[in-house]
C-alpha positions in Angstrom: 107.7 83.0 135.5 106.5 85.3 132.8 103.6 84.3 130.1 104.5 85.6 126.2 100.8 85.8 125.6 101.6 86.7 121.8 103.7 83.5 121.4 100.9 81.5 122.7 98.4 83.2 120.8 100.7 82.5 117.4 100.8 78.9 118.6 97.0 78.6 118.7 96.8 80.2 115.4 95.2 83.7 116.6 96.2 86.9 115.8 97.0 89.6 119.0 95.2 91.7 117.0 91.8 90.0 118.2 92.5 91.5 121.6 92.9 95.0 120.6 90.5 97.5 120.9 87.2 97.4 123.7 84.8 94.2 124.5 82.1 96.3 122.7 83.8 96.8 119.4 84.6 92.8 119.2 80.8 92.0 120.1 79.9 94.3 117.4 82.2 92.9 115.0 81.0 89.5 115.7 77.0 90.2 115.5 78.0 92.0 112.1 79.6 88.7 110.6 76.8 86.4 112.5 73.8 88.8 110.7 75.4 89.1 107.4 74.4 87.1 104.0 77.3 86.6 103.0 78.0 83.0 102.0 81.6 81.2 101.8 81.6 78.5 99.5 84.6 76.0 99.2 85.8 74.4 96.0 87.6 71.1 95.6 90.5 71.9 93.7 91.0 68.5 92.1 87.5 69.1 90.0 85.4 66.9 88.5 86.9 64.4 85.6 84.8 63.8 83.0 83.4 60.2 82.5 85.7 57.7 81.0 83.8 55.8 77.9 85.7 52.8 77.1 85.9 51.8 73.2 86.7 48.2 72.4 89.3 47.1 69.8 88.3 46.8 66.2 87.4 43.3 65.3 90.3 41.2 63.5 89.5 40.3 60.0 90.0 36.8 59.2 92.4 37.5 56.4 94.9 39.0 59.2 95.0 36.1 61.0 98.6 35.9 60.0 101.3 38.4 58.5 102.7 35.6 56.3 103.5 36.8 52.8 101.7 40.4 53.5 103.6 43.8 53.4 103.7 46.1 56.1 104.5 49.7 55.7 106.2 51.5 58.1 105.5 55.4 58.0 107.9 58.2 59.9 106.7 61.3 60.6 109.5 62.6 61.2 110.3 62.3 65.1 113.9 62.2 66.4 115.9 59.0 65.1 112.7 57.3 63.6 114.5 56.2 61.1 116.7 54.4 63.2 113.9 52.8 65.3 112.2 51.6 62.0 115.4 50.3 60.8 115.5 47.9 64.0 112.1 46.9 63.3 113.0 45.6 59.9 115.7 43.7 61.1 113.4 41.8 63.4 111.3 41.2 60.8 114.0 39.9 58.6 115.3 37.6 61.6 112.0 36.6 63.3 109.2 36.6 60.1 111.3 36.5 57.1 108.1 36.1 54.8 106.7 39.6 55.9 107.8 42.5 53.4 108.4 45.9 55.2 108.3 48.9 53.2 109.8 52.3 54.9 108.5 55.5 54.0 109.2 59.0 55.4 105.8 61.0 55.2 105.7 64.5 53.5 105.4 67.4 55.6 104.8 67.6 59.5 102.5 65.4 61.2 99.2 67.2 60.6 99.6 67.7 57.1 98.0 65.1 54.5 100.4 62.9 51.9 98.0 61.4 49.7 100.6 59.8 47.4 101.8 58.0 50.2 98.4 57.0 51.5 97.6 55.9 47.8 100.7 53.6 47.8 100.0 52.2 51.0 96.1 51.1 50.2 97.2 49.8 46.7 100.3 47.5 48.1 99.9 47.3 51.8 98.1 45.1 54.3 99.0 47.1 57.4 100.9 50.1 58.3 102.9 51.1 61.3 103.2 54.7 61.8 106.0 56.3 64.0 104.4 59.4 65.7 106.9 60.1 68.8 106.2 60.3 71.9 
């Protein structure tokens, strides 16, 4: 039976090139590597996540113990089908909390743009805001 050295070395994860050349060359190469001042450093590819700082919820004010008689603004910033979502929320409030007034508004501009006119209206007449900012 003939043994295929190449396949055995490959199965062990070694290259047949290790045995090419003279033993003296192999020994000199080994001494060069062991005497070198090079240092390998392995890094964890997962990285180090930052510490998590927990922030508690804001305390609830006594005047918001109930939404009865309050006005809730539903502000859509323009995400897809936001108007449909808010129409469904308004329907829910009408059926389940009829004393709560809901007002739907579409914010002017894109998400990062300010809408001072809308915020003044909300501040003057609203008790709470539900903003639809998408996913």
